[in-house]
N, C-alpha and C positions, 0 to 999 in steps of 0.2 A: 504493500500500500504506500509506504513512505517513498519507495523507489519510483512508483508510478506518478506520484504527485511531483517529485523532483524532476522527472522527465518532462511532464506537462509544463511545469514552470519554466524549465530551460527552453523548451520550444517556443513558448509564449514570449519569453524575454527576447529571443532572437528575432521573432516576427515584429514585435513592437519597436525594438531598437532599430531594425532596418527601416521601418516606416519613419521613425523620428529622424534618423540620419539622412533620409532622402528629402527632407523639407528644405526648401530654399530659405535663406536668411530673411528675405522680405516676408515670406509666409509665416515664419516663426514670430517675427515682430508683430505682424497683424493679429495673429491668433493670440499671442501673449497679451496684447493690449486688451482684448476681450476678456481674458481671464483676470487681468489686473482690475478692470472695471467692476467685474462681478465680486471679486475678493474684497476690494476696498469699500464696497457698499455694505458688506456684512457688519452687523452690530458688533460681533466679537472682534473684528479687525478695528473698527472705529474706536472701541473702548480700550483696546490693548495699548499698554505703554511700553512694554518690553517684548519684542518679537524676535523669535529665532527664524531666520530665513535660510536660504542656501544660494551659493553662487552657481549659476546654471552650467551644466555640461552641454556639449554640442547637441542641439535638437530639443533641449528641455525648455519648458515654459520659463521665460525670462521676465522676472519682476523687478529687475534692478532699477528701471526708470521710475517705477512706483516708489521704491525705497528712497531714491534720490529726492523725490518730491515730498516725501512724508515729513510733516512737522510734528514736533513734540513727541516723537517716538524714538525709542532706543532700539537699535538692531544688533543682534548678535548672529554669528554664523558658526557652523560646526567645524571642529578640528578633530580629525580621526586620531584616536589613541590606539596604535597598533598593538601595544602590550595587552590592553584589556579588551580590544575589539569593540570599544564603545566610542561615543562622541562626547566632546566637551564643548561648551558654548563660550565664544569670545566676542565681546562687543567691539565693533569697529567704528571709527569716526569718518573714514574716507574710503569709499569704494574703489578709488583709483590707485591708492598708494599702500593700503593696509593689508594686502593679500600677497601670498606666495604660492608657488606650485607645491601641493602636498602629494601624499600617496595616490597612486592611480591617476595622476594628472589632474586631480581636483584642486581648484583654487580654494585656499582656506586662509583664515586670518594669520598674519605674522604675529606670533606670540610676543615679539619685542615691541610691537606697536599697538596691540590689542589687550583688553583687560578681560580676564575670565569672569564669567557670570555664573552665579549659583542658579541651578535649574529651577529652584523654588521661586526665583524672581521673574521667570518667564511667564507672560500672560498667554501667549499664542505661539505655537510652533507651526510654521508653514513647511509642509512635508512634500518633497518631490517623490516621484515614483514612475516606473515604466508603465504601470497600469493600476487601476482601481476598479472596484465593482460596486453594484448597487447596495451591497451590505456594508460598504465602506472598508472593505479589505484592501490591502495594498500589496502590489508586487514590486519589490525593489530590484536591485541589480544582483542580489544573491550573496552578498558578504555579511548581511545581518546587522550592520552598524546602526541603522535607524531603528530596527526592531528592538535591539537591546536598549537604545536610548529612550524610545517611546514607552517601554515598560516602566521606566523610572518617573515618567511624567504623571503627576497626580492632579486631580481637580483642585482648584478651578481652572487650571491651565487647559486650553483647548488645542486640539490637533486638527489642522486643516490640510487635506491633500489637494494639490492643484495639478491639473493635467489638461491636455487638449481633449476635445470631445471623443476622438477615436480611441483614446487610451482608457476610456471609462466603459467597461464591459459589463455584461449582465452578471457574470460570476467569474471568480478566479479560483484556481487550485490553491488551497491553503493548508498549513499545519496549524491546528488550533493552539498548540502549546508554544509555537515559535513566532508566528506572524501576528503583528499588532494591527489593530484597526485605527482609523482616524474618526473624529467626531463629525466632520463635514468633508465632502468632496466638492470642489468647485471646478467646473469646466468652462468652456467658452460661452455656452448658451444655457447652461442649467447648473443646478447644484443638488446634491443629495444629502 
């Protein structure tokens, strides 16, 4: 059973990643703007003071422009801790100068320029994913960093998955004990 779910996840990851990587930069910008508008209109976003976001990988929803325009909000970004397999949150003040290339080519805060944030301070976590489903399950890239991090997030902190509409599927293969859900999934034209 476990092997079948892993195979299904692997195949789905390949399929969704191919589609994401085939998107032209202009299309990513246009689609991302729609997700940004929907996300920024959510009451949980409007009320959040400390938000954990992510620096987009190629093809992912890009909300950096929304972050640049946000007033009176503090943004932190994940740093991968390869020893524990977890994520740590670091607050940045400049999206252009406070990042370095981290493991797996992911841009993450430069610890010399950023300040670590206690996860209890975070009001909202914006979660990337290759796919989400209508039960708010998430399909990540397979390393488990976000699942381990999300397990530590306690209410009232909210977890919002963002994706392009084609990444939001009817259902996903999941491991009940390993895979974490989000509270809300926001796409280009709808939310769950």
